[in-house]
ZAFIMI-108348 format. One line per 2 residues: number of its first residue (from 1); their letters; for each residue x, y, z of N, C-alpha, C, O. Coordinates in Angstrom, 2 decimals. Layout:
<pts>
NUM> A> X:Y:Z:X:Y:Z:X:Y:Z:X:Y:Z; ... .
</pts>
This chain:
<pts>
1> ME> 0.76:-1.19:0.12:-0.02:0.02:-0.04:0.84:1.21:0.01:1.64:1.40:0.93; 0.69:2.01:-0.99:1.42:3.26:-1.10:0.90:4.41:-0.18:-0.26:4.82:-0.29 .
3> LQ> 1.79:4.91:0.73:1.33:5.99:1.63:1.74:7.19:1.17:2.79:7.27:0.53; 0.92:8.36:1.47:1.11:9.71:1.20:2.41:10.14:1.90:2.56:9.76:3.06 .
5> HL> 3.45:10.96:1.28:4.43:11.48:1.93:4.21:12.75:2.58:3.54:13.63:2.05; 4.82:12.89:3.87:4.82:14.28:4.67:6.06:15.00:4.40:7.18:14.51:4.56 .
7> DC> 5.80:16.32:3.92:6.96:17.22:3.89:7.63:17.46:5.11:6.86:17.71:6.04; 8.89:17.45:5.40:9.40:17.59:6.60:10.81:18.53:6.40:11.83:18.25:7.02 .
9> TT> 10.73:19.57:5.54:11.78:20.36:5.05:12.39:21.11:6.21:13.61:21.20:6.27; 11.69:21.62:7.07:12.25:22.63:8.03:12.19:22.02:9.52:11.32:21.21:9.81 .
11> EK> 13.05:22.40:10.36:12.94:21.91:11.86:11.71:22.21:12.38:11.14:21.42:13.13; 11.20:23.36:12.03:9.88:23.72:12.69:8.65:22.73:12.13:7.71:22.38:12.85 .
13> RR> 8.79:22.37:10.88:7.91:21.51:10.29:7.99:20.11:10.94:6.99:19.44:11.16; 9.25:19.72:11.25:9.42:18.40:11.98:8.85:18.48:13.33:8.18:17.54:13.77 .
15> VQ> 9.04:19.47:13.97:8.52:19.66:15.32:7.02:19.46:15.40:6.51:18.81:16.31; 6.26:20.08:14.39:4.93:20.11:14.22:4.44:18.62:13.86:3.51:18.13:14.50 .
17> IC> 5.03:17.96:12.89:4.85:16.59:12.68:4.73:15.71:13.93:3.80:14.93:14.18; 5.71:15.93:14.61:5.95:15.04:15.83:4.91:15.36:16.92:4.69:14.56:17.83 .
19> QD> 4.22:16.61:16.81:3.24:16.70:17.73:1.87:16.31:17.20:1.02:15.93:18.00; 1.60:16.40:15.81:0.38:15.89:15.34:0.39:14.39:14.95:-0.67:13.81:14.77 .
21> YE> 1.51:13.80:14.82:1.46:12.34:14.45:2.34:11.55:15.34:3.32:12.02:15.92; 1.93:10.28:15.44:2.82:9.22:16.09:3.81:8.80:15.09:3.51:8.12:14.10 .
23> VH> 4.98:9.20:15.35:6.18:8.83:14.36:7.19:7.90:14.91:7.65:8.00:16.04; 7.49:7.07:14.13:8.50:5.87:14.51:9.38:5.68:13.35:8.96:5.72:12.19 .
25> AD> 10.63:5.45:13.67:11.82:5.13:12.82:11.65:3.81:12.30:11.70:2.86:13.08; 11.45:3.60:11.03:11.39:2.18:10.50:12.75:1.56:10.31:12.98:0.54:10.96 .
27> DC> 13.64:2.02:9.55:14.97:1.55:9.06:15.76:2.73:8.38:15.25:3.82:8.09; 17.15:2.34:8.16:17.87:2.90:7.12:18.17:1.88:6.11:18.80:0.84:6.28 .
29> IV> 17.56:2.36:4.91:17.52:1.31:3.78:18.57:1.60:2.72:18.61:2.76:2.31; 19.41:0.72:2.22:20.35:0.77:1.30:19.64:0.66:-0.07:18.93:-0.32:-0.33 .
31> LY> 19.85:1.71:-1.00:19.47:1.42:-2.23:20.44:0.72:-3.24:21.66:0.72:-3.10; 19.84:0.18:-4.17:20.64:-0.83:-5.08:20.09:-0.81:-6.46:18.93:-0.44:-6.64 .
33> GG> 20.82:-1.16:-7.39:20.27:-1.27:-8.69:19.89:-0.10:-9.46:19.03:-0.16:-10.34; 20.55:1.05:-9.11:19.97:2.26:-9.69:18.95:3.04:-9.10:18.65:4.17:-9.49 .
35> RT> 18.36:2.36:-8.03:17.05:3.03:-7.26:17.50:4.30:-6.71:18.66:4.48:-6.35; 16.46:5.30:-6.65:16.71:6.56:-5.94:15.39:6.84:-5.25:14.36:6.33:-5.69 .
37> VR> 15.39:7.62:-4.18:14.10:8.06:-3.60:14.22:9.67:-3.54:15.30:10.24:-3.64; 13.17:10.25:-3.41:13.09:11.71:-3.12:12.93:11.95:-1.66:12.08:11.38:-0.96 .
39> SD> 13.78:12.80:-1.26:13.78:13.26:0.10:12.74:14.15:0.56:12.65:15.23:-0.01; 11.93:13.86:1.52:10.80:14.60:1.90:11.34:15.92:2.79:10.57:16.79:3.17 .
41> AN> 12.61:15.92:3.02:13.17:17.05:3.73:13.60:18.18:2.77:13.40:19.34:3.14; 14.17:17.92:1.56:14.61:18.93:0.66:14.23:18.62:-0.76:14.55:19.39:-1.66 .
43> NR> 13.59:17.56:-0.98:13.17:17.12:-2.35:14.44:16.86:-3.20:14.41:17.13:-4.40; 15.44:16.42:-2.69:16.69:16.23:-3.42:16.59:14.56:-3.74:15.84:13.91:-3.01 .
45> QI> 17.22:13.97:-4.66:17.27:12.63:-5.02:18.29:12.00:-4.01:19.32:12.61:-3.75; 18.03:10.85:-3.45:19.05:10.19:-2.56:19.27:8.96:-3.42:18.37:8.31:-3.95 .
47> HD> 20.78:8.70:-3.50:21.12:7.59:-4.35:21.76:6.42:-3.55:21.90:5.35:-4.14; 22.15:6.52:-2.30:22.77:5.67:-1.48:21.94:4.90:-0.37:21.80:3.68:-0.34 .
49> RY> 21.49:5.68:0.40:20.59:5.11:1.57:19.72:6.10:2.01:20.01:7.28:1.82; 18.53:5.73:2.64:17.52:6.78:3.15:17.01:6.08:4.47:17.10:4.88:4.75 .
51> YQ> 16.46:7.09:5.21:15.77:6.77:6.49:14.39:6.81:6.14:14.01:7.60:5.27; 13.58:6.03:6.74:12.19:5.85:6.52:11.45:5.79:7.86:11.79:5.05:8.79 .
53> FS> 10.30:6.73:7.89:9.63:6.91:9.01:8.06:6.65:8.86:7.43:7.14:7.92; 7.56:5.97:9.68:5.95:5.82:9.73:5.42:6.74:10.52:5.98:7.02:11.58 .
55> CK> 4.25:7.37:10.12:3.64:8.36:10.77:1.97:8.14:10.81:1.34:7.90:9.79; 1.39:8.24:12.07:0.01:8.10:12.21:-0.49:9.24:12.69:0.08:9.75:13.66 .
57> NK> -1.57:9.84:12.14:-2.11:11.05:12.49:-2.95:10.85:13.74:-3.74:9.91:13.75; -2.84:11.65:14.78:-3.22:11.35:16.16:-4.73:11.53:16.13:-5.40:10.96:16.99 .
59> VT> -5.30:12.29:15.20:-6.68:12.65:15.17:-7.60:11.66:14.13:-8.62:11.07:14.47; -7.03:11.64:12.83:-7.75:10.83:11.87:-7.31:9.44:11.85:-7.94:8.65:11.16 .
61> KK> -6.17:8.98:12.62:-5.61:7.66:12.57:-4.95:7.18:11.22:-4.43:6.07:11.10; -5.02:8.15:10.21:-4.38:7.77:8.93:-3.04:7.80:8.94:-2.41:8.63:9.61 .
63> YY> -2.40:6.75:8.09:-0.99:6.65:8.08:-0.37:7.38:6.85:-0.90:7.53:5.75; 0.98:7.84:7.32:1.75:8.50:6.16:3.11:8.10:6.34:3.38:7.25:7.19 .
65> MI> 4.16:8.72:5.51:5.38:8.17:5.66:6.37:9.26:5.26:5.96:10.17:4.54; 7.58:9.23:5.67:8.66:10.15:5.43:9.83:9.24:5.09:10.13:8.20:5.67 .
67> TC> 10.51:9.86:3.96:11.82:9.35:3.51:12.73:10.61:3.46:12.40:11.67:2.92; 13.87:10.40:4.07:14.88:11.48:4.20:16.35:10.97:4.25:16.67:9.78:4.23 .
69> GS> 17.17:12.01:4.33:18.63:11.82:4.60:18.81:11.74:6.07:17.85:11.65:6.85; 20.20:11.77:6.48:20.40:11.60:7.80:20.29:12.80:8.63:20.02:12.67:9.83 .
71> GA> 20.50:14.08:8.06:20.21:15.29:8.94:18.76:15.25:9.34:18.48:15.24:10.54; 17.86:15.23:8.46:16.46:15.25:8.93:16.12:14.20:9.87:15.42:14.39:10.86 .
73> AR> 16.71:12.90:9.48:16.50:11.81:10.34:16.88:11.91:11.80:16.13:11.61:12.72; 18.15:12.38:11.94:18.72:12.62:13.20:17.87:13.52:14.06:17.74:13.30:15.27 .
75> HL> 17.25:14.62:13.39:16.29:15.53:14.20:15.10:14.78:14.54:14.65:14.74:15.69; 14.59:14.20:13.56:13.11:13.51:13.87:13.55:12.40:15.01:12.80:12.38:15.98 .
77> CS> 14.54:11.56:15.02:14.86:10.68:15.97:15.05:11.42:17.46:14.67:10.93:18.53; 15.62:12.51:17.31:15.92:13.20:18.59:14.47:13.63:19.29:14.28:13.55:20.50 .
79> LI> 13.52:14.08:18.37:12.16:14.44:18.68:11.43:13.29:19.35:10.87:13.41:20.43; 11.48:12.22:18.66:10.71:11.02:19.16:11.43:10.05:20.14:10.94:8.99:20.54 .
81> NE> 12.54:10.48:20.44:13.41:9.79:21.32:13.52:8.24:21.02:13.29:7.37:21.86; 13.88:8.03:19.82:14.22:6.81:19.27:15.51:6.78:18.65:15.93:7.81:18.13 .
83> PM> 16.31:5.56:18.62:17.75:5.62:18.22:17.65:5.59:16.58:16.71:5.10:15.94; 18.81:6.23:16.03:18.84:6.27:14.46:19.04:4.82:14.01:19.83:4.01:14.48 .
85> PR> 18.23:4.66:13.09:18.42:3.12:12.43:19.86:2.93:11.75:20.47:3.82:11.15; 20.21:1.88:11.91:21.62:1.60:11.20:21.30:0.88:9.84:20.38:0.10:9.62 .
87> AM> 22.33:1.35:8.95:22.07:0.66:7.68:22.74:-0.68:7.65:23.68:-0.91:8.41; 22.29:-1.59:6.78:23.03:-2.83:6.62:23.28:-3.01:4.98:22.36:-3.37:4.25 .
89> NP> 24.45:-2.76:4.52:24.82:-2.86:3.17:25.39:-4.06:2.93:26.47:-4.39:3.42; 24.59:-4.87:2.06:25.09:-6.37:1.87:26.11:-6.35:0.87:26.81:-7.35:0.81 .
91> FI> 26.33:-5.41:0.04:27.46:-5.20:-0.79:28.76:-4.66:-0.39:29.69:-4.55:-1.20; 28.87:-4.29:0.99:30.02:-3.71:1.46:30.45:-4.81:2.77:29.62:-5.22:3.57 .
93> QE> 31.61:-5.10:2.79:32.15:-6.05:3.94:31.92:-5.12:5.29:32.20:-3.93:5.37; 31.38:-5.89:6.26:31.18:-5.28:7.40:32.62:-5.45:8.38:33.36:-6.44:8.36 .
95> RE> 32.80:-4.32:9.16:34.04:-4.31:10.09:33.87:-5.28:10.97:32.75:-5.39:11.47; 34.90:-6.15:11.33:34.89:-7.32:12.07:34.99:-6.87:13.60:35.68:-5.90:13.90 .
97> PG> 34.30:-7.60:14.56:34.39:-7.19:15.77:35.80:-7.26:16.36:36.55:-8.17:16.01; 36.18:-6.36:17.20:37.60:-6.22:17.77:38.37:-5.19:16.91:39.36:-4.65:17.39 .
99> EP> 37.96:-4.90:15.67:38.73:-3.84:14.83:38.48:-2.61:15.41:37.41:-2.46:16.01; 39.35:-1.61:15.33:39.02:-0.15:15.96:37.85:0.42:15.35:37.64:0.24:14.15 .
101> GE> 36.97:1.18:16.15:36.01:1.84:15.61:34.63:1.23:16.17:34.56:0.03:16.47; 33.58:2.08:16.31:32.33:1.82:16.79:31.69:0.67:16.17:31.26:-0.20:16.92 .
103> PG> 31.55:0.54:14.94:30.74:-0.60:14.43:31.03:-1.92:14.81:30.10:-2.68:15.05; 32.43:-2.38:14.91:32.91:-3.46:15.43:32.61:-3.76:16.95:32.32:-4.89:17.32 .
105> EY> 32.71:-2.71:17.77:32.38:-2.88:19.06:30.81:-3.12:19.28:30.32:-3.83:20.16; 30.18:-2.45:18.41:28.61:-2.64:18.51:28.20:-4.03:18.20:27.35:-4.64:18.85 .
107> IN> 28.89:-4.55:17.09:28.65:-5.95:16.61:28.94:-6.97:17.84:28.14:-7.86:18.15; 29.93:-6.80:18.38:30.60:-7.65:19.64:29.54:-7.80:20.59:29.49:-8.86:21.21 .
109> RW> 28.64:-6.88:20.81:27.73:-7.03:21.85:26.56:-7.90:21.53:25.79:-8.25:22.43; 26.39:-8.25:20.37:25.24:-9.06:19.90:25.29:-10.57:20.14:26.34:-11.19:19.95 .
111> NP> 24.24:-11.14:20.54:24.15:-12.60:20.39:24.37:-12.87:18.96:23.78:-12.20:18.11; 25.20:-13.85:18.63:25.49:-14.30:17.11:24.27:-14.68:16.39:24.06:-14.25:15.26 .
113> LR> 23.42:-15.49:17.02:22.16:-15.96:16.36:21.28:-14.63:15.98:20.79:-14.47:14.86; 21.17:-13.81:16.93:20.35:-12.69:16.89:20.94:-11.75:15.67:20.23:-11.23:14.80 .
115> RQ> 22.17:-11.66:15.76:22.63:-10.93:14.51:22.58:-11.55:13.09:22.54:-10.91:12.04; 22.60:-12.78:13.20:22.23:-13.58:11.96:20.77:-13.06:11.47:20.50:-12.69:10.32 .
117> MY> 20.01:-13.09:12.44:18.36:-12.75:12.30:18.33:-11.41:11.76:17.59:-11.19:10.81; 19.08:-10.45:12.28:19.15:-9.06:11.83:19.56:-9.03:10.35:18.88:-8.42:9.52 .
119> YA> 20.60:-9.67:10.04:21.06:-9.64:8.56:20.05:-10.19:7.74:19.81:-9.65:6.66; 19.36:-11.28:8.15:18.28:-11.87:7.33:17.21:-10.94:7.07:16.81:-10.81:5.91 .
121> VQ> 16.65:-10.21:8.06:15.54:-9.30:8.00:16.11:-8.07:7.01:15.54:-7.65:6.00; 17.20:-7.66:7.50:17.69:-6.57:6.55:17.78:-6.96:5.09:17.34:-6.21:4.22 .
123> LF> 18.29:-8.02:4.85:18.37:-8.43:3.53:17.07:-8.49:2.78:17.00:-8.06:1.64; 16.03:-9.02:3.43:14.69:-9.02:2.90:14.06:-7.68:2.56:13.43:-7.45:1.53 .
125> IT> 14.36:-6.62:3.74:13.81:-5.42:3.41:14.57:-4.64:2.30:13.99:-3.82:1.58; 15.94:-4.93:2.20:16.62:-4.26:0.98:15.92:-4.85:-0.38:15.62:-4.13:-1.33 .
127> RY> 15.73:-6.02:-0.35:15.36:-6.70:-1.69:13.98:-6.08:-2.03:13.74:-5.61:-3.14; 13.04:-6.09:-0.94:11.69:-5.69:-1.32:11.29:-4.52:-0.73:10.17:-4.43:-0.23 .
129> QD> 12.13:-3.54:-0.73:11.97:-2.21:-0.24:10.80:-1.51:-1.02:10.00:-0.82:-0.39; 10.69:-1.67:-2.32:9.58:-1.07:-3.13:8.19:-1.46:-2.81:7.22:-0.72:-2.99 .
131> AL> 8.15:-2.75:-2.29:6.98:-3.28:-2.09:6.43:-3.30:-0.51:5.34:-3.80:-0.21; 7.20:-2.77:0.32:7.01:-2.83:1.66:6.27:-1.60:2.30:6.80:-0.50:2.10 .
133> TP> 5.17:-1.64:3.01:4.54:-0.50:3.41:5.18:-0.22:4.77:5.40:-1.09:5.62; 5.49:1.25:4.92:6.11:1.67:6.16:5.22:1.43:7.45:4.01:1.66:7.46 .
135> GT> 5.92:0.97:8.49:5.22:0.85:9.84:4.57:-0.57:9.96:3.92:-0.91:10.95; 4.80:-1.35:8.90:4.09:-2.89:8.87:5.07:-3.87:9.67:6.16:-3.58:10.15 .
137> KI> 4.40:-5.14:9.68:5.14:-6.10:10.47:6.52:-6.31:10.28:7.19:-6.61:11.27; 7.12:-6.18:9.03:8.57:-6.56:8.91:9.33:-5.60:9.84:10.19:-5.95:10.65 .
139> FK> 8.87:-4.23:9.60:9.60:-3.23:10.49:9.67:-3.30:11.91:10.65:-3.03:12.61; 8.30:-3.80:12.35:8.18:-4.07:13.85:9.11:-5.31:14.39:9.63:-5.30:15.50 .
141> IL> 9.23:-6.26:13.56:10.19:-7.23:13.74:11.61:-6.84:13.83:12.34:-7.24:14.74; 12.03:-6.03:12.84:13.31:-5.36:12.84:13.56:-4.48:14.06:14.68:-4.54:14.58 .
143> QS> 12.57:-3.61:14.63:12.58:-2.79:15.74:13.05:-3.78:16.92:14.02:-3.57:17.65; 12.18:-4.96:16.98:12.36:-5.75:18.23:13.69:-6.30:18.24:14.36:-6.28:19.27 .
145> IT> 14.15:-6.84:17.06:15.39:-7.44:16.78:16.55:-6.62:17.43:17.39:-7.11:18.18; 16.48:-5.35:17.06:17.44:-4.29:17.30:17.34:-3.59:18.57:18.03:-2.59:18.81 .
147> DE> 16.51:-4.06:19.38:16.33:-3.37:20.68:17.51:-3.44:21.40:18.03:-4.55:21.55; 18.11:-2.31:21.94:19.38:-2.49:22.59:19.32:-3.20:23.90:20.34:-3.52:24.51 .
149> RY> 18.14:-3.46:24.32:18.18:-4.07:25.79:18.20:-5.54:25.64:18.45:-6.26:26.60; 17.92:-6.03:24.38:17.87:-7.53:24.36:18.96:-8.02:23.17:18.94:-9.19:22.80 .
151> IH> 19.80:-7.19:22.65:20.59:-7.68:21.47:21.63:-8.80:21.97:22.31:-9.39:21.13; 21.75:-9.08:23.36:22.52:-10.11:23.87:21.96:-11.40:23.86:22.63:-12.43:23.97 .
153> LE> 20.72:-11.36:23.73:19.90:-12.54:23.72:19.51:-13.32:22.39:19.38:-12.69:21.34; 19.36:-14.45:22.43:18.86:-15.18:21.17:17.48:-14.74:20.67:16.61:-14.52:21.51 .
155> PQ> 17.21:-14.59:19.33:15.93:-14.23:18.98:15.00:-15.33:19.48:15.31:-16.49:19.73; 13.84:-14.75:19.58:12.57:-15.51:20.28:11.78:-16.21:19.38:11.84:-15.81:18.22 .
157> EF> 11.01:-17.21:19.64:9.86:-17.84:18.74:9.18:-16.96:18.05:8.95:-17.17:16.86; 8.74:-15.81:18.68:7.82:-14.88:17.81:8.50:-14.14:16.80:7.87:-13.65:15.86 .
159> HF> 9.99:-14.02:16.93:10.63:-13.40:15.82:10.67:-14.26:14.60:10.44:-13.82:13.47; 10.99:-15.52:14.85:11.01:-16.43:13.84:9.65:-16.76:13.16:9.59:-16.98:11.95 .
161> QG> 8.53:-16.79:14.00:7.14:-16.91:13.47:6.69:-15.67:12.60:6.11:-15.74:11.51; 7.05:-14.57:13.23:6.56:-13.41:12.40:7.45:-13.31:11.19:6.88:-12.90:10.18 .
163> FV> 8.75:-13.60:11.09:9.63:-13.35:9.93:9.21:-14.30:8.81:9.17:-13.94:7.63; 8.87:-15.56:9.25:8.42:-16.55:8.35:7.16:-16.19:7.66:7.04:-16.35:6.45 .
165> EV> 6.16:-15.68:8.46:4.90:-15.27:7.88:5.09:-14.26:6.83:4.48:-14.33:5.76; 5.99:-13.25:7.12:6.11:-12.15:6.14:6.87:-12.70:4.76:6.56:-12.34:3.63 .
167> VT> 7.86:-13.57:5.05:8.68:-13.94:3.81:7.86:-14.84:2.94:7.82:-14.72:1.71; 7.24:-15.69:3.58:6.31:-16.72:2.75:5.28:-16.02:1.89:5.08:-16.37:0.72 .
169> KF> 4.56:-14.91:2.54:3.73:-14.05:1.61:4.32:-13.67:0.52:3.54:-13.47:-0.41; 5.58:-13.48:0.30:6.29:-13.13:-0.91:6.76:-14.13:-1.69:7.46:-13.87:-2.67 .
171> NT> 6.42:-15.49:-1.33:6.71:-16.49:-1.94:8.29:-16.71:-2.20:8.66:-17.10:-3.31; 9.03:-16.50:-1.38:10.47:-16.46:-1.47:11.11:-17.00:-0.15:10.42:-17.27:0.84 .
173> NL> 12.42:-17.14:-0.20:13.24:-17.60:0.93:14.65:-16.69:0.90:14.97:-15.96:-0.03; 15.35:-16.87:2.01:16.60:-16.12:2.07:17.56:-16.42:0.89:18.11:-15.49:0.30 .
175> PR> 17.75:-17.74:0.52:18.73:-17.96:-0.56:18.26:-17.20:-1.84:19.08:-16.59:-2.52; 16.95:-17.23:-2.18:16.40:-16.57:-3.40:16.67:-14.99:-3.20:17.14:-14.32:-4.11 .
177> VI> 16.36:-14.46:-2.03:16.63:-13.04:-1.75:17.95:-12.70:-1.97:18.19:-11.59:-2.46; 18.96:-13.55:-1.66:20.31:-13.31:-1.98:20.71:-13.34:-3.32:21.46:-12.50:-3.82 .
179> QD> 20.16:-14.41:-3.98:20.43:-14.46:-5.61:19.85:-13.21:-6.19:20.53:-12.60:-7.01; 18.77:-12.80:-5.89:18.11:-11.60:-6.49:19.05:-10.45:-6.31:19.31:-9.78:-7.30 .
181> LE> 19.68:-10.11:-4.99:20.51:-9.09:-4.86:21.95:-9.23:-5.67:22.58:-8.26:-6.09; 22.31:-10.47:-5.78:23.54:-10.81:-6.43:23.52:-10.33:-7.99:24.56:-10.18:-8.63 .
183> RH> 22.31:-10.14:-8.48:22.32:-9.65:-9.81:22.79:-8.35:-9.98:23.21:-7.96:-11.08; 22.76:-7.58:-8.89:23.12:-6.18:-8.94:24.52:-5.98:-8.29:24.83:-4.81:-8.08 .
185> GR> 25.37:-6.90:-7.96:26.86:-6.71:-7.43:27.09:-7.80:-6.45:26.18:-8.47:-5.98; 28.35:-7.95:-6.16:28.86:-9.07:-5.37:28.38:-8.65:-3.82:28.60:-7.55:-3.33 .
187> IR> 27.74:-9.68:-3.20:27.41:-9.26:-1.82:28.28:-10.11:-0.74:29.06:-10.98:-1.13; 28.14:-9.85:0.42:29.03:-10.56:1.47:28.42:-11.91:1.52:27.36:-12.21:0.96 .
189> DF> 29.20:-12.73:2.27:28.89:-14.11:2.56:27.99:-14.11:3.76:28.34:-13.57:4.82; 26.78:-14.76:3.59:25.86:-14.88:4.75:25.56:-16.33:4.99:25.21:-16.99:4.01 .
191> NF> 25.64:-16.83:5.99:25.47:-18.18:6.40:24.15:-18.19:7.44:24.11:-17.53:8.48; 23.28:-18.92:7.03:21.89:-18.95:7.86:21.68:-20.33:8.39:20.60:-20.68:8.86 .
193> TN> 22.69:-21.10:8.33:22.63:-22.50:8.75:22.02:-22.71:10.23:21.10:-23.48:10.49; 22.71:-21.86:11.17:22.18:-21.78:12.52:20.76:-21.33:12.81:20.08:-21.81:13.70 .
195> LA> 20.40:-20.44:12.05:18.92:-19.89:11.96:18.09:-21.09:11.38:17.08:-21.42:12.00; 18.41:-21.68:10.37:17.69:-22.77:9.95:17.39:-23.91:10.94:16.30:-24.46:11.06 .
197> NK> 18.56:-24.19:11.64:18.52:-25.35:12.61:17.67:-24.70:13.69:16.83:-25.49:14.13; 17.64:-23.51:14.24:16.83:-23.02:15.37:15.38:-22.96:14.93:14.51:-23.33:15.71 .
199> LR> 15.08:-22.50:13.69:13.71:-22.44:13.17:13.16:-24.04:13.26:12.05:-24.27:13.74; 13.91:-24.98:12.83:13.62:-26.28:12.80:13.19:-26.63:14.27:12.11:-27.14:14.57 .
201> EL> 14.09:-26.32:15.06:13.79:-26.70:16.57:12.56:-26.15:16.93:11.67:-26.92:17.29; 12.36:-24.89:16.89:11.22:-24.11:17.46:9.87:-24.39:16.74:8.83:-24.62:17.36 .
203> LP> 9.98:-24.36:15.40:8.61:-24.42:14.54:8.93:-25.48:13.43:9.12:-25.14:12.26; 8.99:-26.73:13.84:9.25:-27.78:12.91:8.49:-27.99:11.67:8.95:-28.54:10.66 .
205> DC> 7.19:-27.49:11.83:6.23:-27.46:10.79:6.17:-26.32:9.76:5.49:-26.36:8.73; 6.96:-25.30:10.17:7.14:-24.13:9.30:7.89:-24.24:8.18:8.98:-24.79:8.31 .
207> EN> 7.57:-23.83:7.04:8.51:-23.71:6.08:9.80:-23.08:6.47:9.84:-22.04:7.13; 10.88:-23.73:6.04:12.30:-23.20:6.53:12.86:-22.35:5.51:13.54:-22.75:4.56 .
209> IF> 12.50:-20.97:5.79:12.91:-19.89:4.85:14.41:-19.66:4.72:14.88:-18.97:3.81; 15.12:-20.23:5.62:16.68:-20.01:5.54:17.38:-21.09:4.74:18.61:-21.12:4.71 .
211> LG> 16.67:-21.97:4.09:17.26:-23.13:3.36:16.70:-22.63:1.93:15.82:-21.78:1.77; 17.40:-23.35:0.92:17.10:-23.08:-0.53:16.06:-24.18:-0.93:15.72:-25.04:-0.12 .
213> D> 15.60:-24.11:-2.18:14.42:-24.79:-2.55:15.00:-26.37:-2.78:14.23:-27.26:-3.12 .
</pts>
């Protein structure tokens, strides 16, 4: 479902939006294959990655969306007291834990299986970004997975259940998602064997979306 965009060009406008709407940060989504989006903050084309927000009008309960760059996103996140979403670029090698710099240190805090679930969800969002409605189930799963309070814990059964439900509606699986993305460039190695085993343990009757056909 295509949602109407909200202009958020000025700081004053962003403050007003956060007063009139329930605003949540969905994700920072990497563009690929020549895709671009138009920023709702300055009407410029974004070519690399964009921040997506879902907005629900407090009176009419109607949903809207915002896509923007990092400057406007940082301001919106400060207004709604939510962390800035992190991008996961499958085409660029991730810094390893233990290497100098914040990203490696951040990764080191994660439960390894939960981190793999994060990769899987982000790969799916990257692949199907054009077809996903802001604020819907897949983004809520991502927000739960990335909740800083729980990143040291394994993903729970409801994470697996919800992700399987979303992915199967698209008649796909993670190996196919990776194959689709590989048409646009070489991507990092992702191994979802442990997720496949955990899904089999928790939900043996579910289609195992982490395995190929």
